[in-house]
Steps between C-alpha positions, in 0.01 A plus 500: 500500500769738597679394183396820334852621589628304199300705255580855599652707222732681738482552876526873436184503294266425784423861551518749779781601733498701818454875512528676833211729572436745779503351847757231414237271346523355147225628274430592139310823463422429135476167322659660193829464690435128503422498130819692416711267715353197325585646161848612602585148614427373147623770264875569472423838342350615832766536767436680826766771537508532875197308628273802464205549265535743213164661557317651793782406740352156574718224636541211257576144615831352401523301178583179687179526701241231565127509547512426873128428529536222243785342698293522817197347328716216370656450843156493662391236249811293575416524871144390429631206298725386786216540749248289312760237406612452860176565687255366242534146633434619854219741411319350199276808475788705354619218273386484138128447458427130427297605196257793473562795727781737594749485786811695596730259315305547177621861470870414477525386138289782347689757707831383354357497147364851552845614618667347195263689270542827688879465484482442126309826461785685671791312343401495132447870444780542245682247285700549183409171333179304538663179378782530751258575783291199401806273504586620850146437621496149355843429647385604848183293469698191395736542797201521731343189344821301547531617861139403561553151360807455721334625819144375452525214255568238767880508504506576872310253715420738783566477870578183697699352210849556367422355160452695181444447130194468279377248246443692177196281440334660803651848514252779569508737205299787645541692823505843659815623327393356168168685522675827580736443206211448258311804627813713487594397147154566353464831684849611399434423133175699519682790665777498239299454183169667582650817642419814297794658317393857568763681698704188569831671416415866546318522833827523694618798297159663549551471876849647469379807307171555678644781715588692181162469329183440705316374191736200490368396840147497363610299196685250720189449715288435189754252362518316831124477537451383142766232549338395827162474329642286218679270748186473713280412202749244368552342843127497561438333164754227575355444848146478362612261225673272750194509727274407208728208408504380860122518541431330167728209593390475863131488417506370143736203503351153533657309791483122447541226756860458610736292714426416863155388379369859494170538312455838332364533146392863532594865433537804719553323831719686750518233768823319594446191284365605161635848423669590172809638679598156629407329174731724293791433736440123491485500118795732431735462798404145597344398829835365625648853476239675715515602865457189714339668800202687355329776695161331472626215719413734789131521404233325707465228236871415530601569860341428834706792638382752239606775442830338600659191347393174655396139439248430227138455606358150442290624208768721344473529119781354294620837367619595850816300427554652155772760430398857416730794429398835653740673256367333187490620140147641469504663842828670406315685225316701766825543694624696199197728536600578859846594375350726231289675764816573698660627179225760467564620856866547405397707198304727730817575699696580184240715325304685768677794661351545845421276793130580506449397136687175554308412813164579342579280199620216722201520733244509218659197334552309827153542646349436158686169474393394849138588422507302175655203679233496770223526239651214298528287815136552594394430141650149515853564369653420839829627636739209456879511507553149361302589186616864510150619419412847371345594835820393676710716266279805553484481880870425555629752244271765647626419849859524375429843353343627822786371715767641269328840494494506879871413520576764235328768709681404820845435354550710187273794582547538875833326544421250775794271432687430822235267636487293180870471421488122552218464247694715255806277539288187452351651186845573360612141569177317424646233275769402750243474780266296282769250404642456849179497702192439285669226299660347815852529358639637827347219712624243248852639534485515879373145541802379305702560818410237761632312806566126461203430273300714250197525730703696756505840337380845603209496254358167621531609861319830439208340314 
């Protein structure tokens, strides 16, 4: 999840640095300072002479600045991931929902996808060659896929064992990192090739000369808003097209009977046994390559300890033992939509000049998404993480937008940073934390040191 660190264009392109305001507190009096800093960090033709703005005496963030609120949001999401991973088994109520419904753990994946999209909106503002930028995006996505296969494909056998290795016949092809890689690659290609050309090379020089001719400032604003509108329309069209494809397959595909003596023979079912999401994964990936501990094994039909894992009830259906991948192919289509929504939020930062305009745009979009998601849920299109339904996308993306806007106000507008320095650090090192803790690499390393016999190690004693 935290693997988004692999796909950043440059750590300096994350956005906003610190500007000291009156009273010793960090604050930006005008979001145009943020916009100028973002552009300066990309364009070599714009170099800050002495750290001061050229107009109106405003302080401008350094070119190597970061958008601190984004780091904090990412760090908070990493913390949430660790919490639900470690405490989910003790408190099943915060663990992933067994099927329909929404719990605290169900926000982690869409939050990371939203962050990836938002980061893309900040990073890919200027590039000299679309082909070269596309190659870089594909290269990063491939690296992330390979890392995902290594960490989540079954190579490591988890705690309480010092063995490792995976049979290629049973390797798990999909996973959290693989889903993020797919969403990133599609979103990056959309950002690179669907971006409007207007002002792509000249906006920086407009900013540089604005203090000499006030009409240039008006022209620059028009160019930025037209580009933002084009990007929004293109991104919206892609998101709507992907949603239409997902819905047509989810409700239109015929699901026949399948292994484990499961009787289906119907269309449009969204239950655990006969949905099109699982059928596509079984046909394309192969049932032996799916996740062996499906989330629906915690439902009442499959566990006497529901919503926790437990023994099968006497009358448990046969599909309770069947594999199901929560990061499957069809569900990843809607994961791309979450990333595209985050991309639009990044465009708002780049193109809108003041804090109030940004916040109003974010709040309208966020509350609108949540409202749509609730309406869809009540209309029968239930919130479901395993299927990654439209209602789930709307509610979680809207929640991500609201939370990010709140962090933006506290951190980048009013400068409350001392109390969240740990979250900022976690956000800047998200991939390392994910590999060592979420993927159990650190415990696997530690349990390799034991006394007398393998069972006598610090990990086994602590658990």
